[in-house]
N, C-alpha and C positions, 0 to 999 in steps of 0.2 A: 643782161643775165635775169632767171628766173628768179624769184622775190616771194616769196611764200608769209602773207598775212594774214592772222590771227586776228579777227574783229573784236573791238574793247567792246568789255564789261563796264571799264570805267566811263563816263564821259560819252555813253553808247546812243543816248537821245541829246547831247549837247553841241553841236556842230563846234563851236569853243573851244571844247575840251575833248574831241575825236581824233585821237590820234592816230587808229589807223585811214580811217577816212584821209586823211590829211600824208602819213606816210604812201600812201598809195598814189592819191596825185603827182606827189611830187617826182615819185619812183616812172611814174609813165611820160612824165613832162622830160624827165633826163634819158628816156629812149627804151626803157628794163619791163620784164615783162610781168604782172602782179598777178600773183594765183592766191585767190581766196582761196580756207581751209580751215575746218574746225579741226580744230581737237580734242573736242568733248565724242567724237566718231572713232567708233576699233579699227576704221581704214587711214587714221591721220599718216602712219609709214608709208602708206602708198600715195596717198595723198600729197608725200615732199619727194616725192622721187620726181627725180631731173631737176629740182629745186639746188640752187644755187646759196641761196640765207634764207634767212628764216624773222621774223616780227612778232612779237606779240607785248602787246602793254598791259602785261596781267594784274587783276586788282588785289587788294588786299581780301575779299571776301572767301569764303571756306571752298566755294566752286572754283575759283581760280587757281585757291595755294595748293588744292589735293591733287590739282594734276600739272602744273607747273614745276613746283618741287620734283616732283618726279620724271617729267617730259623733256624740259627743258637739256638737264646736262646731259638726258642722251641722244640731242639732236644735238648737240656743241660737239660731245666728245667723241661719239660713237658714232653718229652720220657726215661729223666734219662739216657742218652749214656753217654759212658765217652767223650768228646769232645775235639780234638785240633783242632782250638783253643776255649779258653773258653772264657767268655763274658768278663770276667774282665781283661784277653788277648787284645782281639782285639775292644772292644765297640767304643774304641775311635781311630780307624785306619786313619789314611789320614784326622784324623779331624781336622787340628787344632785350633780351639775355644774350641770345647770341652776337646782337652789335655791343655787346657790352662785352665781350671775351673778345669778339674781335677789334676793336680803337681802342683796348688794354693793349693789344699784340701788336700794338704800330704805334702806341706809343704818343696817341692822338687824343688834347686831352678831354674832358669828359668830369661831369660832377659828380663827387664820390660816391659813390654806391656800393650799396651790397645788396648780392642775392645769395639767399639759402632755400637749401634742399631741403633740410630739417626743421623740425617744429620745435624742437629745444634749443638749438642754435639759435631760430630767429628769435626768439623767449628770451634768451641770456643775454643777445643784443638789447635789445629793448627796454632795462633794468637802467639799465646809462644812456642811453639813446639821450641826443637832445632835440625837441621840435623846437619846433613843428620838420613835420620829414614828410618825403613822396611817394604814395606808395603807388605802382604801376602795374598792368597788366602786360603779358609779352608783344600782345596784340592790343594794336588799337590804333585807328586816325583820327585825327582833328582834335583833341586831345582828348579822346571817349577812352575810358578808363585810367584815370592819369588822377587822382586824388590826394591830395593837402590832408595829411593827420597833423590834428593839435594838439593829441593826448595819446597817453600811452594806454586809458581805457579805447579807446580809436582801434589803435592797431591791434589788441588782442582782438576785440571784435571780427577787424576784418583776417589775420593768422588765424582765428575757431573755424571759420567758416574754408579759408584756402587748404588748412589740413586737413579734412575731414570730409564732406562732400563736393566740395568747390564751389567757384561761382561761373555765373556766363559772365557779369560785366562790375563794375565798379560804382556802383547807386553811389546815393548819399548817405551818411552816415546817419543814424534815427530814422529816419523816416519810420513813418504813420504808417498802418495798416493801411488806409485810405489811398495815401501813397502809390504803396504798393501796386495794389492791385488796379489803380488807376495807370501805373507803367503798363502792367499786363496787358489790359485792354487795348490799351492803344498802341502795343505792339501789336495784339494778334489782331488788330484792325490792318496795320501796312502788311501786316504780310499776305491778309486776304487781298486784299489790293494791288499787289504785289511790289510795293514802296518798302519793304523792309531793310531799314539800316544800323539796325539796333547789331549787337556785337553777338548777337546769341547763339549762335555755332558753336562756337568754342568753349570747350568746358576748361576754366582753369582753375586747378590744384596741383597741389604736395610742393609748391616752390612759392617765395616773395620774393619781389624787387621790392629794394627803401632807395631815396635816394637824400641826398641832401636839400634842404631847401635854399632857392638862393634871392633872398633878398635882394631887391632894388630895380627888377626886370621886368621895365611898366612894357616891353617888350623884345621879343626876339628877330633874330635878323636872319630871314632865310637868304642863302646863298646858293644856285644851282651852278653849279658847273657841268660844260657840257665840251669833253674835247680840252681845247686851250680857253673856250666861253665864258665867264660865269654873270650872272646876272642878279642882280639884289635888289632887296624889300625889307622896309621895317612892318611888320605884322603887329599890331597891339594888341595888350590885353583885354579878354572880355572886360565889362566893367564889373568892379567888385571881384575881380578872380585873378589869379596868377596864370591862369591860360591864355597864350596868343596864338596855338593852328589852331585855324578853324574857324576863328574871333571874325574874320571878315573885315578885319578894319587897318586895312594896310595902306602903307606910305611909300612912294615909288621914286619919291626925290633920291637920285644918286649922291645926290651931297650930302646926307644923313646916312645913311651907308657905311660902318666901317671899315675901314680898307684892311686891319688884323682879320676881320673875321671873313673877309675876300682872301686874302691872303692863306688862310686857315683852313676855308671851303678848297682853293687847288692843295694844300697840303696833304690834307686828305683823301681830292680825288685820284692825285701821286701816289701815295702809301699802297688803298687799295687798287689800284690800278682800274679805275670804274672805268665807263663810256658813259656812265650821266650818277650826277652825286647832287643831295640838295641834302643843304643839314643845316639845323634849327641852332641859330648862332646865341650862344648867353651870356653876361659878366660874371665873374668867379672872383670879385674885386680888381681886380686888375688885369686877372688874366681874361682868358675868350677859350673859353670851352664848348663843346658840341652834346648837343641833348642829344640827340636822334640823327640818322639819316635816314635817306630813304632813295630807291634809285628812279621814281616819278613822283609826279606835280598835278597839278590843276594846270593847264597850258596855257590858259588866256591870264594868266594871274602873273607867268612868265610871259610873254607877250607883251604883256602892259608898257615891260619894264621898256623908258627912252631908251636904252643902248646897253653892249654888255664889255666885260672889261676882256682886253685878251692876255693873257701871259706871255712878258717873253722872259725866258732865263724860269731860273728856278723861284720854287713859291714866297722864299723869306726875304729875297731881295731881287727878283728882277723884276723886271718893268711890269707896270698894269699900264696899257695903252687903252685909253675909250672910244671904241666905238658907236658914235648916235647911230641910234632907229633902232625903230621896234624888229624884231625878230623872232618869229614861232619857238619854240625847241624843237617840233619835227624839221622843222629844214636846219639845224646844227646836227639832229640826230642823223639824216640822211645822208648828210655830206659826208660826215664821217662813217658811216657804214660802207657806201658808194667807195670810199678811200679803201677800207679795208677788202673790199670784194674788188676793187682792182689791185690792191698788193698779193691777194692768192691765188687772183690767174695769171 
């Protein structure tokens, strides 16, 4: 088989987090031909000629997203290649509004969420809202663009911005002029050095996402499902913060991972028919809910898990068999990808 691979943007400089390099090595070891391609070139269709599969771990940054959302459906549906990630897996990536619609459609439990497309409707909601609330932008990884709103004044501050000029990011409410200037200077320096990490590429306007605040969640449970395998760990909140994503405070003890959240992740993966999914699991009282989903994740963090669960049967009652030993997520992805290629052949 000939499999085309687009080099990573995510983890491009870190071998611990570079899926493309690991995929290529695993495919070569299995006796298949790897063709490295460049999706940003105008001859990409010619580059893909004769290939049986295509793999690309596209990032949340605009350079990747603008191409991926246009190109991947064509490769999968019109060229007919076996693709990773396929559209069921990734079309909603880094889009919290799309996920809000999608998870509701499949009866996957989420925190109570309201998306408003009209300023008057949003203002009317805020009159009787219970604070604190959580405000989010559609895009943003590692807890970027997620803010706790404690008062109506804070909510009105952001609503006026979102329904007028728009915002590129949700900065801290009430920043001083000096803090705002310092942040812009730091961002300019990062751009000059080629290390821009802020979300300044996408203007958000004419919508708002509001979500109930869930107290008592000192951590979230990140469960990654690849096929019939689930890898799980806990991520603790930043100090004096309610956000866990991107904190780096990880506990890999499998005994501490909530089984109900593992089953919820398997259920979400099966309902959405994903090749790969990571959920941010939280508690809403005694109920487990999904805060967000993503098709991709930090590879080394998953590989640090001391083992994984194999689901035998349905997600609600099937047996969860523990498989001891570290495993790179790319190894699981390639195993499943080759099985699909074989079934097609």
